[in-house]
C-alpha positions as CSV (number, residue, x, y, z in Angstrom):
1,X,23.5,-47.5,82.6
2,X,22.3,-43.8,82.6
3,X,25.3,-42.7,80.6
4,X,24.7,-45.4,78.1
5,X,21.0,-44.2,77.6
6,X,22.2,-40.6,77.2
7,X,24.7,-41.7,74.6
8,X,22.2,-43.7,72.7
9,X,19.6,-41.0,72.7
10,X,22.2,-38.5,71.3
11,X,23.3,-41.0,68.5
12,X,19.6,-41.5,67.6
13,X,18.9,-37.7,67.3
14,X,22.0,-37.2,65.3
15,X,20.8,-40.0,63.1
16,X,17.5,-38.5,62.7
17,X,18.7,-35.1,61.7
18,X,21.0,-36.5,58.9
19,X,18.0,-38.7,57.7
20,X,15.9,-35.6,57.5
21,X,18.7,-33.4,55.7
22,X,19.1,-36.2,53.1
23,X,15.2,-36.3,52.5
24,X,14.9,-32.5,51.7
25,X,16.3,-32.7,48.2
26,X,16.5,-29.5,46.3
27,X,14.1,-29.0,43.2
28,X,13.3,-26.4,40.5
29,X,10.6,-27.0,37.9
30,X,8.7,-24.5,35.6
31,X,5.6,-25.1,33.9
32,X,4.6,-24.7,31.1
33,X,7.8,-25.9,29.5
34,X,6.5,-25.0,25.9
35,X,4.5,-22.2,25.1
36,X,3.0,-21.4,21.6
37,X,1.5,-17.7,20.9
38,X,-0.1,-16.0,18.2
39,X,1.6,-12.9,16.7
40,X,-0.4,-10.7,18.8
41,X,1.3,-8.8,21.8
42,X,0.6,-10.7,24.7
43,X,1.7,-11.6,28.4
44,X,3.0,-15.1,29.3
45,X,2.7,-16.6,32.9
46,X,5.3,-19.2,34.0
47,X,4.5,-21.1,37.4
48,X,7.7,-21.8,39.3
49,X,7.9,-24.6,41.9
50,X,11.2,-24.6,43.9
51,X,12.6,-25.1,47.3
52,X,15.9,-23.3,46.6
53,X,16.5,-19.7,45.5
54,X,16.8,-19.3,41.6
55,X,17.5,-16.8,39.1
56,X,15.9,-16.6,35.6
57,X,17.4,-15.2,32.1
58,X,16.3,-14.7,28.7
59,X,18.7,-16.2,26.2
60,X,20.4,-14.0,23.8
61,X,18.8,-13.2,20.6
62,X,15.1,-12.9,22.1
63,X,14.9,-9.2,22.8
64,X,11.0,-9.6,21.9
65,X,10.6,-11.3,25.3
66,X,10.9,-9.0,28.4
67,X,10.2,-9.9,32.1
68,X,7.5,-7.7,33.7
69,X,7.8,-8.8,37.2
70,X,10.7,-10.0,39.6
71,X,11.2,-13.7,40.4
72,X,9.0,-15.0,43.0
73,X,8.3,-18.4,44.5
74,X,5.4,-18.9,42.4
75,X,4.9,-17.2,39.3
76,X,6.8,-15.0,36.8
77,X,5.2,-12.9,33.8
78,X,7.0,-12.3,30.5
79,X,5.7,-9.6,27.9
80,X,5.9,-10.9,24.3
81,X,5.9,-8.1,21.5
82,X,4.0,-8.3,18.4
83,X,5.2,-10.9,15.8
84,X,7.2,-10.1,12.8
85,X,6.4,-10.8,9.2
86,X,9.8,-12.7,8.3
87,X,8.5,-16.0,9.7
88,X,7.9,-17.6,13.3
89,X,10.4,-17.2,16.0
90,X,11.6,-19.0,19.2
91,X,13.0,-17.7,22.4
92,X,13.9,-19.5,25.7
93,X,14.0,-18.4,29.3
94,X,16.5,-20.5,31.7
95,X,15.6,-20.9,35.3
96,X,18.9,-21.7,37.6
97,X,19.1,-22.6,41.1
98,X,20.8,-25.0,43.7
99,X,22.6,-26.5,40.9
100,X,19.3,-27.2,39.1
101,X,18.2,-25.7,35.8
102,X,15.1,-25.9,33.7
103,X,14.0,-24.1,30.4
104,X,10.7,-22.7,28.8
105,X,10.7,-22.4,25.1
106,X,8.4,-19.8,23.7
107,X,7.3,-19.9,20.0
108,X,5.7,-17.0,18.4
109,X,3.8,-17.3,15.0
110,X,4.5,-15.0,12.2
111,X,2.4,-11.9,11.6
112,X,0.8,-12.6,8.2
113,X,1.1,-10.0,5.8
114,X,-0.7,-8.9,2.5
115,X,0.4,-5.4,1.5
116,X,-0.3,-3.6,-1.9
117,X,1.6,-0.3,-2.7
118,X,2.5,2.0,-5.6
119,X,4.6,5.2,-6.3
120,X,1.4,7.3,-6.6
121,X,-2.2,6.5,-6.2
122,X,-3.4,9.6,-8.1
123,X,-2.9,8.7,-11.8
124,X,-2.2,11.2,-14.7
125,X,-5.1,11.6,-17.1
126,X,-2.7,10.5,-19.9
127,X,-2.5,6.9,-18.3
128,X,0.2,4.7,-19.2
129,X,2.2,2.0,-17.2
130,X,2.3,1.9,-13.5
131,X,3.9,-0.6,-11.1
132,X,2.0,-2.2,-8.2
133,X,4.1,-4.0,-5.4
134,X,2.9,-6.7,-3.3
135,X,4.3,-7.7,-0.1
136,X,3.1,-11.2,1.3
137,X,4.5,-14.1,3.4
138,X,1.4,-16.1,2.6
139,X,1.4,-19.1,0.2
140,X,-1.8,-18.3,-1.6
141,X,-3.8,-15.2,-2.3
142,X,-6.2,-13.7,-5.0
143,X,-5.7,-10.4,-6.6
144,X,-8.4,-8.5,-8.4
145,X,-9.6,-5.2,-9.6
146,X,-13.1,-4.3,-8.0
147,X,-15.8,-4.0,-10.6
148,X,-13.4,-4.7,-13.7
149,X,-13.5,-1.2,-15.1
150,X,-12.4,-1.1,-18.8
151,X,-9.7,1.6,-18.4
152,X,-7.6,-0.1,-16.0
153,X,-6.0,-3.7,-16.2
154,X,-3.0,-5.9,-15.5
155,X,-0.6,-6.1,-18.2
156,X,-0.6,-9.9,-18.2
157,X,-3.3,-12.3,-17.4
158,X,-0.9,-15.0,-16.0
159,X,-1.4,-16.2,-12.3
160,X,0.4,-13.6,-10.2
161,X,3.2,-14.9,-8.2
162,X,5.8,-12.2,-8.3
163,X,5.9,-9.2,-6.0
164,X,5.6,-6.8,-9.0
165,X,2.7,-6.2,-11.3
166,X,2.3,-3.8,-14.2
167,X,-0.9,-2.2,-14.5
168,X,-1.9,-0.4,-17.9
169,X,-4.1,2.9,-17.5
170,X,-6.0,4.2,-20.4
171,X,-6.1,7.9,-20.9
172,X,-9.0,9.7,-19.1
173,X,-10.9,11.7,-21.8
174,X,-14.3,11.1,-20.0
175,X,-14.3,14.7,-18.4
176,X,-14.9,13.3,-15.0
177,X,-12.3,11.9,-12.4
178,X,-12.6,8.3,-12.0
179,X,-11.6,5.8,-9.2
180,X,-10.8,1.9,-8.9
181,X,-9.6,-0.3,-6.1
182,X,-7.2,-3.3,-6.4
183,X,-7.8,-6.0,-3.5
184,X,-5.5,-8.8,-2.5
185,X,-7.1,-11.6,-0.5
186,X,-5.5,-14.4,1.4
187,X,-7.3,-17.6,0.4
188,X,-7.1,-19.1,3.9
189,X,-8.3,-16.4,5.9
190,X,-9.9,-12.9,6.1
191,X,-6.7,-10.9,5.7
192,X,-6.8,-8.6,2.8
193,X,-5.4,-5.3,1.5
194,X,-7.2,-2.8,-0.7
195,X,-5.1,-0.2,-2.9
196,X,-7.4,2.8,-4.1
197,X,-6.5,4.6,-7.3
198,X,-7.9,7.8,-8.6
199,X,-7.3,9.2,-12.1
200,X,-7.9,12.6,-13.1
201,X,-9.7,13.5,-16.3
202,X,-7.7,15.5,-19.1
203,X,-7.7,19.1,-17.3
204,X,-8.9,21.0,-20.2
205,X,-12.3,19.7,-20.4
206,X,-13.1,21.6,-17.3
207,X,-12.3,24.9,-19.1
208,X,-14.3,26.8,-21.6
209,X,-12.2,29.6,-23.2
210,X,-11.3,28.9,-26.9
211,X,-7.6,28.0,-27.4
212,X,-4.9,25.5,-27.3
213,X,-4.0,23.7,-24.1
214,X,-1.4,21.1,-22.7
215,X,-3.2,19.7,-19.7
216,X,-4.5,22.8,-17.7
217,X,-1.8,25.2,-19.2
218,X,-2.9,27.4,-22.0
219,X,-0.8,27.6,-24.8
220,X,-3.2,30.0,-26.8
221,X,-6.4,31.2,-25.1
222,X,-9.1,33.6,-26.0
223,X,-9.3,36.7,-23.8
224,X,-12.6,38.7,-23.9
225,X,-12.4,42.3,-24.8
226,X,-8.8,41.8,-26.3
227,X,-9.5,39.0,-28.9
228,X,-11.8,38.4,-31.6
229,X,-13.2,35.0,-33.1
230,X,-14.8,34.5,-36.5
231,X,-15.7,31.4,-38.5
232,X,-15.6,30.8,-42.4
233,X,-17.4,28.0,-44.0
234,X,-15.9,26.0,-47.0
235,X,-17.8,23.2,-48.6
236,X,-18.5,20.7,-45.7
237,X,-15.9,22.2,-43.4
238,X,-15.3,25.4,-41.6
239,X,-12.3,27.5,-40.1
240,X,-12.2,29.0,-36.8
241,X,-10.1,32.0,-36.2
242,X,-8.6,33.6,-33.0
243,X,-7.2,37.1,-33.5
244,X,-5.8,40.0,-31.5
245,X,-6.0,43.1,-33.5
246,X,-3.8,44.9,-31.0
247,X,-0.9,42.7,-31.2
248,X,-1.7,41.6,-34.9
249,X,-1.6,37.8,-33.7
250,X,-3.8,34.9,-34.8
251,X,-4.6,31.4,-34.5
252,X,-6.5,29.5,-37.1
253,X,-8.1,26.2,-37.0
254,X,-9.1,24.4,-40.2
255,X,-10.4,21.4,-41.4
256,X,-13.5,21.2,-39.1
257,X,-16.4,19.2,-40.1
258,X,-19.6,21.2,-40.2
259,X,-21.5,18.2,-38.8
260,X,-19.7,17.2,-35.5
261,X,-22.7,15.0,-34.2
262,X,-21.5,12.0,-36.1
263,X,-17.8,12.6,-36.2
264,X,-15.5,10.9,-33.5
265,X,-12.2,12.2,-35.2
266,X,-10.9,14.2,-38.0
267,X,-7.6,15.9,-39.0
268,X,-7.3,19.6,-37.7
269,X,-4.7,22.1,-39.3
270,X,-3.4,24.8,-36.8
271,X,-1.5,27.8,-37.9
272,X,-0.7,30.8,-35.3
273,X,1.7,33.4,-34.5
274,X,0.5,33.9,-30.8
275,X,3.5,32.0,-29.4
276,X,6.8,30.9,-30.4
277,X,7.2,27.0,-30.7
278,X,5.8,24.1,-32.6
279,X,2.0,24.3,-32.0
280,X,1.3,24.7,-36.0
281,X,0.8,21.7,-37.7
282,X,-1.7,18.8,-38.6
283,X,-3.2,17.0,-35.7
284,X,-5.5,13.8,-35.8
285,X,-8.0,15.0,-33.3
286,X,-10.8,13.3,-31.2
287,X,-14.1,14.9,-30.4
288,X,-14.5,14.7,-26.6
289,X,-17.5,17.0,-26.0
290,X,-19.9,19.5,-27.7
291,X,-21.9,21.8,-25.7
292,X,-22.9,25.5,-25.2
293,X,-21.4,26.4,-28.5
294,X,-18.0,24.9,-27.8
295,X,-16.4,22.0,-29.1
296,X,-13.3,20.2,-27.2
297,X,-10.8,18.1,-29.2
298,X,-7.7,16.2,-28.2
299,X,-4.7,15.0,-29.8
300,X,-3.2,11.8,-27.9
301,X,0.2,12.0,-29.7
302,X,1.2,15.5,-28.4
303,X,-1.4,15.6,-25.4
304,X,-2.7,18.9,-26.7
305,X,-6.4,20.0,-26.5
306,X,-8.1,22.4,-28.4
307,X,-11.3,24.6,-27.5
308,X,-13.2,25.9,-30.6
309,X,-16.5,27.5,-31.4
310,X,-19.1,25.6,-33.5
């Protein structure tokens, strides 16, 4: 009888052990299973619940996800790099252990972009056509020129849906440099970009010595103590003459109205032998400025400026 009881106890114990082993089923779960993050750089914590050892790996193609802590029984932390402008992206992290696997899917929103650029932000005084490039991954935006200056405008009034726009810049004959800003704003957020432009004035307006100028470069220029100047009246016009008595060189400006106060343009005839070239000829000139005994004239076709005495 004693042997029977002992045998029964052993069988019962073995059955109990087998029953306990079968009840301890292995498990491995991660949370959250789906994560959505903005385009900003950030960290994501993944909670791990498991009764078995496991490994985790980032699926190829998601180099923007990196693990920042080693695997533990409770939490893993992953660093998410800043988003890209080419669209949203998705990466996966796979957890495997004890013949079980679970996956975390991370989706990152695109980085919104509005960007204006041009080859040069300092514009030549002669003006002309300039290309402005807009890069954007947004569906709607507004493009405008701040304060709508009259000297700068888009070449077309159509709705801008392309990435290239042509700007028309007028000559700057004002005597002062000037600035303008082009702004592009997203219609659905505060995202914007501003392109600042500056145009120089025609350089010879900042000079005062009589002569002929191409921009700031003097082609013919009066030099004190070396040159002389004189004026001769003929009817309602007068002629202005520069002369160097030592080198026997001269530059004549003819057809200048005596009354320049009400004149905006006229025909100027130039004859000279100061320099070789094609400076001699007839020019339609604008009167840009008249002060301190000087008059500044400009011919848009050649880009030449003339400073004479009055």
